[in-house]
C-alpha positions, 0 to 999 in steps of 0.5 A: 500500500503506497502512501505519498508524503510531503517531505517539505511540509511543516515547521519541522520538515524535512527531518521529523517528516523523514523520521516519521516515515521511517517509523511508519515503515517499521510499524507496517511491513506492507507499507510503501512510502513515497517522500516528495521534496528536495532530494538532496535534503531528504537523502541527507536525513536518511543517511545513517538510518537502516530501512527497507530501500524497496519500500521507500521512494524519493520524488524530487520537488525543489519548490515549497509552498509556505504559509505566506503564499496565497494558496490558489496562486501558489498551487498554480505557479509552484508546479514543482512544489512538494504539495503539487507534485505529491498530489499529482502523483496520487491522482495519476498512480493507481497504486498510490492510495493516500497523501499526508502533509503537514504543510500550509493548510490552504495550499493542501486543500486547494491542491487536493481539490484541483488535482483529485477532484470532488466526489460526485454529489458532495457539495463541499469537501470538509476537514475532519480531525478525530479528537480525544474524548472523556470516554476514550473513543474519538469524536470526529469534528467536521468541518474544522476550517475548510468552509467558513461560510456554509449552507444547510446542505453542506452540513448534511453532507459533512454529517454523511461524510464524517459518519463514514469516516468515523466508521472507518476509524473506530468500526462504529456501525452507526455513529451518533451525530450532533450539530454544534450549537449554542444550546441543546434545545431543538430551536437553538442556533442561528438560521443556518443551524435551525435549517440544517437541524431539520435536514439532519433530523430527516436524513435516514443515513445518519444517527442524528442526536440533536444539538451539541453544545461546545462544552459537550463536544469532548464528552464522548456522547457523540461520535460526530459533531458537525459545524460550519468551518468558522465555528468548528475552527473556533471550537477546535482552537478553544479546546487546544488552548484550554488543554494547554492552559490547564497544563501550564497552570498545573506546572506553575502551581507545582513550581510555586507550591514548594516541596509538598507540591513537587512530591505530589507532582512526582507521584502523579507524573505517570497519570499526568503523562497519560492524560497529556497523551490521551488529550493530544489529538495529534497522536490520533493522526491528522485531519482528513480532507473528506469529499475528494477522490482519494485519502488526504490527511493534513497533519498539524504544522508543528508535527514531529515524528510521532504525529507524522507516523500516526498520520501516515498509518491513519492514511493507510487505515482509511485507504484500507477501509475504503472510506472514499468508496463509503462516502461516495455510496452514502452521498449517492444514497442521500441524493437518491432519497432527496430526488424521490422526495422532490418528485413526490412533492411535485406529484 
């Protein structure tokens, strides 16, 4: 199974990307990785490491798209960039089943849309990370930033796609779906949410449980939480910031608490380490770009080898599960149901 990796994407590229790819190769003997980027820099990072050369390939791409570049312009002009060449290879090679990048989010999404194409029937592709929850099983947040302005139909498609994604990630037969809102009551939310609520409620292809307040997003009561990209991104960043702030406050308290606090922290160290690992959503992999014709995983820009490895293995698992085909079938079924309902109402 061939997974293509943007070796130049992210704050710690190419070193951490290469190390993560090597870790992924060790973890799965059936995996083949293609590193796309500056060949000399990649070769330099590989020097001194032992790996199966038959399962690691380098494709030279001398250009890099940065966060300062305008995504659409950069994708069109930087044709020798690691993102563009990697996604072109994914589109043209039938053996290549997934792409991983920690590079500029906008460029990855634009290039994926342009090079791979949108699944027929999907109104808009969306970005969906799997987040840790209190109950252990991850929750899929869709969308977390790809679509700032949405229509109710977009949110229905996000729910359908994210449900298929959740099935692939966790083997849940029928994931429960919540709609991110400012209250749990049915009539809460703005006009977009209220209209989307009715669409989600009427759909036979998702297990819709109603509105989900932001405080309940990580409760574990939902397998999927649907939002427009604006509110979804705020919710994601708020959760990240809160988790980071809590650990900072704890560490500050330990430093100021004297010997007793330090002894207590030493005794709790294994527990705190486990909590930190459990709440780090990057350990689950990256955010999957749902709605395009092959698997695309966007890793966090600050990813190091552990997160890169997890993202590569995540892309492998999603491709192996047939998540793209499941999304395609779910969207097609939704279209057929809507078409029949429209025809019946006209009669």
